[in-house]
C-alpha positions in Angstrom: 82.3 76.4 128.5 85.7 75.2 128.1 87.4 76.4 131.4 84.3 76.2 133.6 85.2 75.9 137.3 89.0 75.6 136.6 91.5 77.5 138.4 93.3 79.8 136.1 96.0 82.3 136.8 96.5 85.3 134.5 99.9 86.9 134.8 100.0 90.6 134.2 97.1 93.0 135.3 97.7 95.3 132.1 95.3 95.7 129.3 95.8 92.3 127.6 95.9 90.7 131.2 92.7 92.5 132.3 90.8 91.1 128.8 92.1 87.7 129.3 90.8 87.6 133.1 87.3 89.0 131.9 87.1 86.6 129.0 87.8 83.7 131.2 85.4 84.8 133.9 82.7 85.0 131.5 83.5 81.3 130.6 83.1 80.0 133.9 86.4 79.9 135.4 87.8 80.5 138.7 90.4 83.4 137.8 93.3 84.9 139.8 95.2 87.5 138.4 98.9 87.8 139.6 101.0 90.7 138.8 104.7 91.6 140.4 103.9 95.1 140.8 103.0 96.6 144.1 99.2 97.4 143.9 99.7 101.0 144.5 101.6 101.0 141.2 98.8 99.6 139.2 95.7 101.1 137.7 93.1 101.3 140.6 90.3 101.5 138.3 91.4 98.2 136.6 91.9 96.3 139.8 88.7 97.7 141.5 86.7 96.6 138.3 88.5 92.8 138.3 87.5 92.6 142.0 84.0 93.6 141.0 83.7 90.8 138.6 84.7 88.2 141.2 88.3 87.9 140.0 91.2 87.5 142.6 93.9 90.1 142.4 97.2 89.4 143.9 100.2 91.8 143.8 103.9 92.3 144.6 105.8 89.5 146.4 102.9 87.4 147.2 102.2 87.4 143.5 105.6 86.1 142.7 105.4 83.4 145.6 101.7 82.3 144.9 101.6 78.6 145.5 98.0 78.0 144.9 96.6 75.2 142.6 96.2 76.1 138.8 95.3 74.1 136.0 96.5 76.6 133.4 98.1 80.2 133.3 97.8 82.9 130.9 100.9 85.1 130.1 100.2 88.7 129.1 102.8 89.7 126.4 104.3 92.2 128.6 105.2 89.6 131.0 108.8 88.2 130.2 108.7 84.2 130.5 111.9 84.3 132.4 110.4 86.4 134.7 110.2 85.3 138.6 106.5 85.4 138.2 106.2 83.1 135.1 109.1 80.9 136.2 106.8 80.2 139.5 104.5 78.3 137.0 106.7 77.0 134.4 108.9 75.2 137.0 105.8 73.6 138.4 104.9 72.1 134.9 101.7 74.3 134.8 100.5 74.8 131.3 101.0 78.0 130.1 99.3 79.9 127.2 99.7 83.5 125.8 96.7 86.2 125.9 96.5 86.1 121.8 96.3 81.9 121.9 93.6 82.0 124.7 91.6 84.6 122.7 92.0 82.5 119.5 90.6 79.5 121.2 87.3 81.3 121.2 87.2 83.1 118.1 85.0 81.9 115.4 86.0 84.2 112.6 89.3 83.9 110.2 92.0 86.4 110.8 94.8 88.6 109.3 97.9 89.2 111.2 100.3 91.8 110.6 103.8 91.7 112.4 107.0 93.4 111.3 109.6 95.4 113.5 108.4 98.9 112.0 105.1 99.8 110.4 102.5 97.2 111.7 100.4 99.5 113.5 100.0 101.9 110.5 99.4 98.6 108.1 97.0 96.9 110.6 94.8 100.4 110.6 95.2 100.6 106.8 93.8 97.0 106.3 91.0 97.5 108.6 89.9 100.8 107.0 90.2 99.2 103.5 88.1 96.3 104.3 85.4 98.2 106.1 85.1 100.5 103.3 84.6 97.7 100.9 82.0 96.2 103.1 83.9 93.5 104.9 83.5 94.1 108.6 86.5 94.0 110.6 88.3 95.7 113.4 92.0 96.5 113.9 92.8 94.9 117.4 95.6 92.9 119.2 98.5 94.6 119.9 96.6 97.9 119.2 93.0 99.1 120.3 91.2 96.3 121.9 93.1 92.8 122.9 91.9 90.1 120.9 90.6 88.5 124.3 88.0 91.6 124.5 87.1 91.2 121.1 86.5 87.4 121.9 84.1 88.2 124.8 82.2 90.8 122.9 81.3 88.5 120.1 80.5 91.0 117.6 79.9 89.6 113.9 83.1 90.4 112.1 83.9 88.9 108.6 87.5 88.9 109.5 89.7 90.2 112.2 92.6 92.4 111.6 95.4 91.5 114.4 98.5 93.1 114.8 100.8 90.8 116.5 104.2 91.1 118.5 106.6 89.0 118.9 105.6 88.8 122.7 102.6 87.6 121.6 103.6 85.2 119.1 106.0 83.5 121.6 103.3 81.6 123.2 100.9 80.6 120.4 100.0 77.0 119.6 96.7 77.1 117.5 96.8 80.7 116.4 96.2 80.3 112.5 95.8 83.7 110.4 94.5 83.2 106.7 96.6 85.9 105.8 99.9 86.8 107.3 101.9 89.9 106.6 105.4 90.0 107.3 106.6 93.7 106.9 110.2 94.0 107.9 112.7 92.8 110.3 115.2 94.7 112.4 117.1 93.9 115.6 114.9 94.7 118.5 113.6 93.9 122.0 117.2 92.8 122.9 116.4 93.4 126.5 113.8 90.7 126.1 115.7 88.2 123.9 118.8 86.4 124.5 119.8 87.1 120.7 118.5 88.7 117.5 118.1 85.1 116.1 115.6 84.4 119.0 113.8 87.3 118.3 113.6 86.7 114.8 112.3 82.7 115.6 109.7 84.5 117.8 107.9 86.5 114.8 108.4 83.7 112.2 105.8 81.5 114.4 103.4 83.9 112.4 103.5 81.3 109.7 103.7 78.1 112.0 100.0 77.0 111.5 99.4 78.3 107.9 98.7 75.8 105.0 98.8 75.9 101.5 95.4 77.2 101.5 96.6 80.3 103.3 98.5 83.6 101.9 101.6 85.0 103.2 101.9 88.8 102.3 105.8 89.3 102.7 108.5 91.8 101.7 110.6 90.4 98.9 114.1 91.8 100.0 113.2 89.6 103.4 115.2 86.6 103.2 112.7 84.0 104.9 112.9 80.4 105.2 110.5 78.1 103.4 106.9 78.5 104.4 103.6 76.7 103.7 101.4 79.6 102.6 101.3 80.8 99.2 103.3 84.3 99.1 102.2 87.6 97.6 105.3 89.7 97.7 105.8 93.8 97.5 108.7 95.9 97.7 109.5 99.5 96.9 113.1 98.5 96.2 112.8 95.5 93.8 111.0 95.2 90.4 110.8 91.3 91.3 107.7 91.7 93.7 104.3 91.3 93.0 103.4 94.6 94.4 106.2 97.4 93.1 106.7 100.9 92.1 106.5 101.9 88.5 106.4 105.3 86.9 105.1 106.8 89.9 102.6 104.1 90.9 102.0 100.9 92.7 101.5 98.3 90.2 100.4 94.7 90.9 101.3 92.2 88.0 102.0 95.2 85.5 98.8 97.0 86.5 98.7 100.3 87.9 96.4 100.0 91.2 97.2 103.3 92.8 99.1 106.3 91.8 101.5 107.6 94.5 100.1 111.3 94.0 96.6 109.9 95.3 97.8 108.9 98.9 98.6 111.5 101.6 101.3 109.1 103.1 104.7 110.0 102.3 107.9 108.0 102.3 109.0 104.5 100.8 108.6 102.8 104.1 104.8 104.0 103.9 104.8 103.2 100.4 105.5 99.8 101.5 102.9 99.7 104.2 100.1 100.7 101.3 101.6 97.8 99.2 101.4 95.3 101.9 97.6 96.6 102.7 96.8 96.3 99.0 98.1 92.7 98.9 95.9 91.7 101.9 93.2 93.1 100.0 93.9 90.9 96.9 94.4 87.8 99.2 91.1 88.6 100.7 89.3 89.1 97.2 89.0 92.4 96.7 
């Protein structure tokens, strides 16, 4: 057990923070969940469940000012690293990782990671449905459905994990390494969290950070991305230069029709691009 007997703080008592706390508790850690919100504003059933599991929960001002000694802190994606709660740990030089990174350290299965300002939930669900229909066991998780920490704790036998990842989750990765990454699109967003559009973009670009030449990046060909190591598979509903493109009312891959638009109920070019990205992930998985 990697974290046995270690004192670890989990910052945030939401879905991801709770999943991280339960994973760490199962691994033998002494866990404290800290949340700046007053306890009356948090979900009572969640707090009660954490305490039942032997996890200490501290809320409100006491959480922001907690001065206990911790070996590590796990940051929930909803907690801003610049918040008072998080700065209480960063200024003390306590090691801090995100919930996604924590969960990944316990995963023994490869991952498909999906990011994009728009369409990532739809695409993540499409990929999971496609893979399961083709006999490859997977689950749509991460930023949708179950947090990755919950999936890691349950240890079910999947062939691959299909993970929606947000910029908030990618901010704090270190070793997270999807074998297939998907970059759907990018537009300015979350400027209440980031100082600039460039900072938001930099957080999202970390999806490629640990990939190698043996991995695949599925990218929208109209996106101006920097040099990345993984092999690219491109898609676009607006360019005839992409690997997956539109021609004569069908999605084609290298000049071979793979899906007629009349055969899908999804409408709109944005959804067609989600389908293209899904099909590209299937090719990358060897379907």
